[in-house]
N, C-alpha and C positions, 0 to 999 in steps of 0.2 A: 789793689786798686787805690792805695793810699796816695793822696796828693793829686789825683786825677779827678777831673770833673765827671761826676756821675749823676744820672737823672732817674727818677722813678718814672713809671708810665704816666702819672699825673703831671709831672713836670714837662715831659715830652709833649703832652697834649696842650699845655699852656703855651709852650714855645712854638709849636707848629700850627695850632688851631684845629688839629685833628682830633675827633672823639676818642677817648679812652677805649671804648669798645673796638674801633677800627685799628688802633695800634695794637691792641691785644690780639685781634684777628691776624694782622700781619706777623706778629711774633709767633703765634701758634702755627701758621702756615710755613714758617721757616725763612721768610723774607727779612725778618729783623730779630735774630737770635739775641737773647740778653747777653750783656757783657759780664754780668755778675749777679748774685743774688744776695739779699740780706739774710741775717740769721733767721728771720721769720719766713724766709722763702720768697719774698717779693722781688721782682725782676728789676734790675738796674741796667742802665744804658750809658756808654760813654759818648764823647763828642763824634766819634766815627759812626756810631749808631744813629746819632742825630743827623748826620749828613746823609747817611744811607736811607733814613726815613724820609728826608726832604726829596731825595731821588725818587724813591717809591711813589710819593705823592704826586710829584711832577709827572711821571710816567702814567699813573693812573688817571690824572686830570686830562691827559692826552688821548684817553681811551684805550690805552694799552692793557691787555689782559694780564692776569697774574702769572700765567706761565711764561710770557714773553718777558715780564718784569723779572722773573726768577732767572731767565737765561742771561739777561743783561748783567744782573748782579753776580752771577757765577762766571761772567766773561766768556760764555760759550757763544754769544752773539753780540756783535757791536751796536751801540746806539745807532749809529749811522745806518747800518743794514736794516735794523728794526724800523727806523723811522721811514726808510724808502718803502718798506713793505707796507706800512700803515699809510702812507701817502696814497698809494694805489687804492687801497681799500676805501680811503676816505673820498677819493676822486669818484669812484663808483657810487658810493652812498650819496654824494652830493648831486651827481647826474640824476640819480633815481629821484631824490627830493625835488629837483628842479622840474622833472618831468611830472611828478605828482602835482606840484603847484600849478603847472600849466593846465593839466587836466582838470583840477578843481576850479580854476578861473574859467575855463571853457564851459564847465558844467554850470557855474553860476550865471555866465553870460547867456547861454542857451536855455537855462532853466530846464535842464534835462531831467527826464524820468529815470527810475532805477535801472531799467534795462539798458537804456542808452548809456548810462554812467558806467556799468559794468562792461559794455562793449568798448567804450572810449578808453577805459583803463587797461583792458586787455591788449587792444591794439596799440595804444601809445607805449606800452611796456615792452613791445618787441624790440629786439636788438635791430641794428642796422642791416645785419646779415639776414634776419628773418624778414625784414621789410623788402629787401631786394629779392628774396626768394619768392615772396608772394607776387611780385610784379613779374619776375621771370616765369613763374608758373602760368600767369595769365597769358603772356605772349607765346609761351609754348603750347598752351591749350588752343588759342585762336589761329595758330598757324600750322599745327601738327599735320603732316602729310600733304601739305599744299605747296604747289610750285608757284611762289609769289615773288614780288619784287624784292629780292634779298637785301639790297642796299638800303632800301627805304625802311624795311621792317628792322634791320640791324640798327639803324639810326633811331628808330622809335624805341627799341628796347634798350638802347644804350643809356638812357636816362634812368637813374635809380633815385628813389626817395631817401634822403639822408637828413633826418631830423638833427639839428644842432644839440649840443649838451644842455643848453638852456633854451628851449623852444618857447616861442610865444604861444598864447591860447589859440591864435589864428593858425599857426602852424600844426598844432595838435589837431584842431578841427579839420584842417585840410587833409592831414594824413588819415584821419578817420573816415572822411568823405571818400578819399581816393581808394582806400581799402575796401570800402563798401562798393564802390563803383567797379572795380576789377573783379569783384566776386559776384556782381549782378549778372544773373543769366541773360537778361535782355541786352545788356551791353556787350556781353561775350558773343551773343548771337549776331549783334550787329557787325562787330569787327570781323568775326568768323565769315559772315555773309560776303563782306567786302573782299576777303582774301579768296573765298571760293569763286566769286565772280572773276577776280583776276587769273585764277588758275584755270577756269574754264576757257577764258579768252586766250590764254597762252597756249592751251591745247589746241585751239582752232587755228594757231599759227601767228597770232598778233604778238608784236614786240612790246610787251608790257613794260619793260623797263624804259624804253624809249618814250612810251606814252606817258609814263609817270613822271619822267624828267621834264617833258615839254610842258605838262600841266603844272608842276612845281615852278618852273622858270616863269611861266606866264601868269601865274595865279595873282601876284601883287598888282599887276596892271589891271586884271579883270575886277579884282576887289575894289580898287580905287574907282573904277568906273561905276561899279554898283552902288558904292557908298555915295558917289555924287549924284547918281540917279535917285537914290533914297532921300538924299538931302533936298531934292527938288520936288519930292513927293510923286515921282514917276512910278507907274506900275511895271511889273516884268513884261507885260504884253504891250508895252508902248514902243514906239519906233526904235528908241535907243536900246530897249531890251532885245528886240528882234535883231538889230544889227550886232549886238554883242553876242547873242546866241549863235547867229550864223558864222561869226569869226571863230568862236570856240569849236563848233562842229567842224569847221574846215581845218582847224589846227589838229584836233584830236582824232579825225576820222582816218582809219587805216586805209592803205591803198586799195584793198580788196573789198571795202565797204561802200555802199551807195548811200549818199545823203538823202534821207527822206524821213517820213514820219516814224518808221520802225526804228531807224538808227537814232533819231533825236529822242525818242521814248527811252531807248536803252542808255543813251548818254545822260538823259535827265535822271534816270534811276541811279546811276553811278554817282552823279553830283549830289543827289538828295541824300544818299547814305553818307557821303563826306561831309554834308551840311548838318548832320545830326549834332545838336548842341552838346551831347555827352562826350564826343571826341574832342572838342575844344576845351570843355571842362577838365578833361584829364590833364591837359598841358598847363591850364591855369593853376590847378591844384598842385602839380609838380613844381611849378615855379614858386608858389607860396612856401612849400615845404623846404625847398633848397635855397631859398633866399635869392632867387633869379629875379631879374627885372619882370614887372608884371606883364602878363600876356593880354594884350587888348582884345576885346571880343570882336570877331569878324563874321560871327554867325548870321547876322542879319544880311550881310552882303552875299555870303554863300547861299543862303536860302533864296535870295533874290535872283542870283545867277541860275540856280537849278530851276526856279519857277519860270525864268525867261526861256531856257531851253525846253521846258516841258510845254509852254505856251506855243512853241513853234512846231510841236509834234502833231498838232492837229487834234 
């Protein structure tokens, strides 16, 4: 070693800023074998060891474990491959931290109690696939064994909740509310009941698919008229309400049905189920979670339409 620059552990510590204890640990672990020793047995290190120590420090500061550092030093794994692997790990850690931050902000905003905090954290920590499965299970449950309007229900279940990597507290709250909604027995019974009604009418020979299409196509116009009536302070049993109810009944009445109190009551029941605010809330929450444009509320108009038809049933 004569003529070469050699350093004691203390000198390495001064040059690198690393504690002597840490350097000694790296040396004991085989990451920094001494170049030589003094007659008294003290470890000595050359400039190559100094460069090796700088590399070890850099990798450790980047959060890379000792086993991975050793593989790089032994050239059994490239730094590039190791970096790619750790980027994936860090990306997942960052995603989890962002989610936790959003949950905590939502907790602070809602002033949640302990039970709600636990629920929010559990639901928010679900993966996208777990969230989708929860919604799929809901639609499977409310349609199982029913002969319903397949196109409509496929469209309904095609929307899946997908929280972004950095969700806002509002998105976290919306997902928690949606998860609670699709697991609520009352909401499930409501949607299941609508499907059962469809299936029963189909069994009686009604063209449910055509019925549903006519209703969807005409709904915007009905809703605009109902909102205009609401704006004027008109009640569902007003002449305007009676006129709209008669138009709706004429459009939705099957050929083998007779318009009258019984039919109007049946139709009112169908419209009332569709006017339940929980159905609209489902789509508002889905829009918040997925970052879609807001879904404006039409519930007041829907309830006014149902009440107008109910008023003509006698």
